[in-house]
C-alpha positions as CSV (number, residue, x, y, z in Angstrom):
1,M,108.0,102.4,105.3
2,T,107.4,99.8,108.0
3,V,110.3,98.1,109.6
4,L,109.3,94.8,111.2
5,R,110.9,93.5,114.4
6,F,111.5,89.8,115.2
7,P,109.8,88.2,117.0
8,D,107.3,91.0,118.1
9,D,105.6,91.5,114.7
10,F,105.4,87.8,113.8
11,K,102.7,85.2,114.5
12,K,104.2,82.3,116.4
13,S,103.0,78.7,116.1
14,A,104.2,75.1,115.8
15,H,105.3,74.4,112.3
16,H,102.6,72.6,110.4
17,C,104.8,70.0,108.7
18,I,108.0,69.7,110.8
19,P,107.5,68.1,114.3
20,G,109.3,70.0,117.0
21,A,109.8,73.1,114.9
22,V,108.5,76.6,115.8
23,Q,107.5,79.0,113.0
24,Y,107.3,82.8,113.1
25,L,105.2,84.1,110.2
26,Y,104.5,87.4,108.6
27,E,102.3,87.4,105.5
28,L,102.6,90.4,103.2
29,N,99.2,91.8,102.3
30,D,97.6,88.5,103.4
31,D,99.2,86.9,100.4
32,K,100.4,83.3,101.2
33,D,102.9,83.6,98.3
34,N,104.5,86.7,99.8
35,M,105.7,86.1,103.3
36,I,108.6,86.1,105.7
37,S,108.9,82.8,107.5
38,I,111.4,82.2,110.3
39,V,111.7,78.6,111.5
40,G,113.8,76.9,114.2
41,G,114.1,73.5,115.8
42,G,112.9,70.2,114.4
43,F,114.7,67.8,112.0
44,G,116.3,69.3,108.9
45,I,115.9,72.9,109.9
46,H,119.0,75.1,109.8
47,G,118.6,76.7,113.2
48,D,117.8,75.5,116.7
49,G,114.8,77.8,117.3
50,V,116.5,79.4,120.3
51,R,119.6,81.1,119.2
52,T,119.6,80.5,115.5
53,F,116.8,80.3,112.9
54,E,116.2,79.7,109.2
55,M,114.6,82.7,107.4
56,W,112.9,83.0,104.1
57,D,111.8,86.4,102.8
58,T,110.0,85.3,99.6
59,K,110.3,88.7,98.0
60,N,114.0,89.2,98.6
61,M,115.6,85.8,98.9
62,Y,116.0,83.0,96.4
63,D,116.2,80.4,99.1
64,P,115.9,80.3,102.9
65,T,119.0,81.4,104.8
66,G,120.0,79.3,107.8
67,Y,121.6,79.7,111.1
68,M,120.7,83.4,111.4
69,T,120.7,85.0,114.9
70,S,117.9,87.3,116.1
71,E,120.3,90.2,115.5
72,E,121.0,89.2,111.9
73,I,117.2,88.8,111.2
74,N,116.4,92.2,112.6
75,Q,119.2,93.7,110.5
76,W,117.7,92.1,107.4
77,L,114.3,93.4,108.3
78,L,115.8,96.9,108.8
79,D,117.6,96.7,105.4
80,Y,114.5,95.4,103.6
81,P,111.4,97.1,105.0
82,I,108.2,95.6,103.7
83,E,107.1,98.6,101.5
84,D,110.4,98.5,99.7
85,N,110.1,94.8,98.8
86,E,108.9,95.5,95.3
87,E,112.5,95.5,94.1
88,F,112.4,91.7,93.8
89,F,115.7,90.0,94.5
90,A,117.7,93.3,94.6
91,S,121.4,92.4,94.8
92,Q,121.9,89.9,97.5
93,P,125.3,88.8,98.9
94,G,126.2,85.6,97.1
95,D,123.9,86.1,94.2
96,L,125.3,84.9,90.9
97,D,126.1,87.6,88.2
98,Y,124.8,86.4,84.9
């Protein structure tokens, strides 16, 4: 089990589509469809890129979650270590019960 830490284990770069936004990216097994993307700043992003961020863990979230603090992101990463991500969409707060 590997627990990632934000921002240390992520590649930081300017967001490729959103001017003024910064992106922290971790690709799982070099697979572009399985990634954890943390974005902040720029128009339309739900986080300022300094204190709050928008995060999308494509294996464990239906949609990106906005306005997360670094502490909340690191707690998520602790709760969902990358080797355990095979349980796709395992009961998330706010998920609909069908």
